[in-house]
matplotlib code that plots the C-alpha trace (Angstrom):
import matplotlib.pyplot as plt

x = [22.1, 18.7, 17.0, 18.6, 17.7, 14.2, 13.8, 15.1, 12.5, 9.8, 10.6, 10.9, 7.6, 5.9, 7.6, 6.4, 2.9, 2.8, 4.1, 1.7, -1.4, -4.3, -4.4, -7.3, -10.8, -11.1, -12.1, -15.4, -13.8, -10.7, -7.8, -5.7, -2.9, 0.0, 3.7, 6.1, 7.1, 10.8, 10.0, 7.8, 9.4, 6.9, 7.8, 11.5, 10.9, 8.9, 11.7, 14.3, 12.0, 11.6, 15.3, 15.8, 12.9, 14.8, 17.8, 16.0, 15.6, 19.2, 20.5, 18.6, 19.9, 23.5, 23.0, 23.3, 19.8, 17.8, 15.0, 11.5, 8.3, 5.7, 2.7, 4.4, 7.4, 5.0, 3.0, 6.2, 7.3, 3.8, 3.7, 7.3, 6.0, 2.9, 5.2, 7.3, 4.2, 3.0, 6.4, 6.5, 2.9, 3.5, 6.1, 3.3, 0.1, -0.7, -1.6, -0.5, -3.8, -2.6, 0.8, -0.1, -2.0, 0.7, 3.4, 1.3, 0.5, 4.1, 5.2, 2.7, 3.9, 7.5, 6.4, 4.7, 7.9, 9.4, 6.4, 5.8, 9.1, 8.5, 9.8, 8.7, 11.8, 12.3, 11.5, 14.5, 15.8, 13.4, 16.1, 15.4, 12.1, 10.6, 12.0, 10.5, 7.1, 7.1, 8.2, 5.5, 2.9, 4.0, 4.3, 0.7, -0.1, 1.6, -0.2, -3.6, -2.8, -2.1, -5.2, -7.3, -5.9, -6.8, -10.2, -10.7, -10.0, -12.6, -15.1, -14.5, -14.9, -18.2, -19.5, -18.7, -20.5, -23.6, -24.0, -22.4, -20.0, -16.3, -14.0, -12.3, -9.2, -6.5, -8.5, -9.7, -8.2, -6.2, -6.7, -9.8, -11.8, -11.6, -7.8, -7.9, -10.2, -7.9, -4.9, -6.9, -7.8, -4.5, -2.9, -5.5, -4.8, -1.0, -1.7, -4.0, -1.3, 1.3, -1.3, -2.0, 1.7, 2.2, -0.7, 0.4, 3.9, 2.7, 0.6, 3.3, 6.3, 4.6, 7.0, 10.0, 8.5, 7.0, 8.4, 5.1, 2.4, 0.0, -2.6, -6.0, -5.8, -7.4, -4.6, -5.1, -8.9, -8.7, -6.1, -8.1, -11.3, -9.6, -8.3, -11.9, -13.3, -10.5, -11.2, -14.9, -14.0, -11.7, -14.1, -17.0, -15.1, -13.9, -17.1, -19.9, -18.4, -18.6, -17.7, -18.2, -19.3, -20.2, -16.6, -15.1, -17.1, -15.5, -12.0, -12.4, -13.8, -11.1, -8.4, -9.8, -9.7, -6.2, -5.1, -6.6, -4.8, -1.3, -1.2, -4.4, -3.6, -0.1, -1.5, -3.8, -1.1, 1.6, -0.2, -3.4, -2.4, 1.4, 2.4]
y = [8.5, 6.8, 9.9, 12.1, 9.8, 9.3, 13.1, 13.7, 11.2, 12.9, 16.4, 15.2, 13.4, 16.6, 18.6, 16.1, 16.1, 19.9, 20.1, 17.4, 19.0, 19.5, 23.0, 24.7, 23.3, 19.5, 17.4, 15.5, 12.2, 12.5, 14.8, 16.5, 14.4, 14.4, 15.1, 12.1, 11.1, 12.0, 15.6, 16.3, 18.1, 16.5, 13.0, 13.8, 14.9, 11.7, 9.5, 11.2, 10.7, 7.0, 6.6, 8.2, 6.0, 3.0, 4.2, 3.7, 0.0, -0.3, 1.0, -1.7, -4.4, -3.1, -3.4, 0.4, 0.6, -2.0, -3.7, -2.7, -4.8, -2.4, -1.0, 2.2, 0.6, -1.8, 1.1, 2.8, -0.3, -0.7, 2.9, 2.5, -0.5, 1.5, 4.3, 1.8, 0.3, 3.8, 4.7, 1.7, 2.2, 5.9, 4.9, 3.3, 5.1, 8.7, 8.3, 11.7, 12.0, 9.5, 11.1, 13.8, 11.3, 8.6, 11.1, 12.6, 9.1, 8.0, 11.1, 10.4, 6.8, 8.1, 10.6, 7.7, 5.8, 8.6, 8.8, 5.0, 3.1, -0.6, -2.8, -6.2, -8.6, -11.2, -14.6, -16.6, -18.9, -17.6, -15.9, -16.0, -17.8, -15.0, -12.3, -14.1, -14.5, -10.8, -9.6, -11.5, -10.2, -6.6, -7.0, -8.1, -5.0, -2.8, -4.3, -4.1, -0.6, 0.3, -1.5, 0.5, 3.8, 2.8, 1.7, 5.2, 6.7, 4.4, 5.2, 9.0, 8.7, 6.7, 9.2, 12.0, 10.2, 9.3, 12.5, 14.9, 16.3, 16.8, 14.1, 14.3, 16.4, 14.7, 11.5, 12.1, 9.4, 10.3, 7.0, 5.0, 3.6, 0.1, 0.3, 1.6, -1.1, -3.8, -2.3, -2.3, -5.9, -7.1, -5.5, -7.2, -10.6, -10.2, -9.2, -12.2, -14.6, -13.1, -13.2, -16.8, -17.7, -15.8, -17.7, -21.1, -20.3, -19.3, -22.4, -24.8, -23.3, -21.8, -23.2, -22.1, -18.6, -17.8, -20.4, -22.2, -24.2, -22.4, -20.4, -19.2, -15.8, -12.5, -11.6, -14.8, -14.4, -11.0, -12.3, -15.4, -13.3, -10.8, -13.7, -15.1, -11.7, -11.3, -14.9, -14.1, -10.8, -12.4, -15.3, -12.9, -10.8, -13.9, -15.9, -13.5, -10.4, -8.2, -4.6, -1.1, -0.4, -4.1, -5.2, -2.1, -2.8, -6.3, -4.8, -2.1, -4.5, -7.1, -4.4, -3.0, -6.5, -7.1, -3.8, -4.8, -8.2, -6.8, -3.0, -2.6, -5.3, -4.0, -0.4, -1.6, -3.5, -1.0, 2.4, 1.7, -1.3, -0.4, -4.0]
z = [10.1, 9.9, 11.2, 8.6, 5.8, 7.1, 7.5, 3.9, 2.5, 4.6, 3.3, -0.3, -0.2, 1.1, -1.6, -4.3, -2.8, -2.9, -6.5, -7.6, -6.1, -8.6, -10.1, -11.8, -12.3, -11.7, -14.7, -14.3, -15.5, -17.6, -17.0, -19.7, -21.2, -18.8, -19.3, -19.4, -15.9, -16.3, -17.3, -14.4, -11.4, -9.0, -10.2, -9.9, -6.3, -5.7, -7.1, -4.9, -1.9, -2.8, -3.1, 0.3, 1.7, 0.3, 2.2, 5.5, 4.8, 3.4, 6.7, 8.5, 6.1, 6.7, 10.4, 11.0, 12.4, 14.5, 12.6, 13.7, 13.3, 14.7, 12.9, 11.8, 10.1, 8.4, 7.1, 5.9, 4.0, 2.6, 1.1, -0.1, -2.2, -3.2, -4.5, -6.4, -8.1, -9.0, -10.4, -12.7, -13.8, -14.5, -17.1, -19.2, -18.1, -17.1, -13.4, -12.1, -10.2, -7.6, -7.1, -4.5, -2.4, -2.5, -1.5, 1.3, 2.7, 2.4, 4.3, 7.1, 7.3, 7.8, 10.4, 12.3, 12.4, 14.5, 16.9, 17.2, 16.6, 16.5, 19.3, 18.2, 18.2, 15.6, 17.0, 18.1, 15.4, 12.8, 10.6, 6.9, 7.2, 9.3, 7.0, 4.0, 5.6, 6.7, 3.3, 1.5, 3.8, 3.5, -0.3, -0.3, 1.8, -0.8, -3.8, -2.2, -1.1, -4.7, -5.8, -3.3, -4.5, -8.1, -6.8, -5.3, -8.7, -10.2, -7.5, -7.9, -11.7, -11.4, -8.9, -11.3, -14.1, -12.2, -10.2, -12.7, -10.1, -10.2, -9.1, -5.7, -5.7, -7.8, -8.4, -11.9, -14.0, -17.1, -18.9, -20.0, -17.2, -18.5, -18.5, -15.0, -13.9, -15.4, -13.6, -10.3, -10.3, -11.7, -8.6, -6.4, -8.1, -7.5, -3.9, -3.5, -4.7, -2.2, 0.6, -0.2, -0.1, 3.1, 4.8, 3.6, 4.7, 8.2, 8.6, 7.3, 9.2, 12.3, 14.9, 13.0, 12.3, 15.7, 18.1, 18.7, 17.0, 14.7, 16.6, 15.3, 17.0, 16.1, 13.6, 11.8, 11.8, 10.1, 7.6, 6.6, 6.4, 4.1, 2.0, 1.7, 0.6, -2.0, -3.3, -3.7, -5.4, -8.0, -8.5, -8.9, -11.5, -13.4, -13.4, -12.8, -14.4, -11.4, -12.1, -10.7, -7.2, -6.4, -7.0, -5.3, -2.1, -1.9, -2.6, 0.0, 2.6, 2.1, 2.3, 5.5, 7.1, 5.9, 7.4, 10.7, 10.6, 11.3, 11.3, 13.2, 15.8, 16.3, 16.7, 19.4, 21.2, 20.8, 21.2, 23.1, 25.4, 25.5, 25.0]

ax = plt.figure().add_subplot(projection="3d")
ax.plot(x, y, z, "-o")
ax.set_aspect("equal")
plt.show()
């Protein structure tokens, strides 16, 4: 059952990505006004894909599929959250430029769950505490992932303005840059709050979560380093008024470190070291 639901989500995401691909000449900065989300065939396909994607997690919650904690399931859940954030935003803002990329990345994440199924067991006795910690961490991943995609739209638009070149395929924003910038860093601020809660939870309840005292290992180093970069970013924007490429560099760097903290380390252990 899980394979069928996963396969349906994969196929629908690919269909949505194909339908949402950019057509015709690319705008230098601003795309034409978009149709409402509910009238768009690509968005309908994306919504159906997201519902099927949700089904893969519902089957786990119902006990019909074993829970996985490897890097691929983590990526799958991350892009499920990114798609959810996009869908909510698209009800209020024309963000069709992101849709093809989000659907393609979500499809790839589902494909990876077939190739690299997770095999990390839940720590004995962790129960709800571990699930809550893991959910907060993955939710932070999803919010920062959405912020990064918005950031790429900003970067593409600024590149087009300064160099007088077209934006990258599908990344031309269809709303004012100031609005897009506010959305980007609001998502980053929400992600930072969840990341902070996840780290505090891990330090405070380490023995219950992982069965041993808190350890400052490579995963923790990357997570704390990303937290520090995000803290500097938000402080710089709030106090020093950072904008443009300077702020985006901090956002991209912090997100890369956060990716390494769980997904990257699990990829190395699971795929390269086979542990």
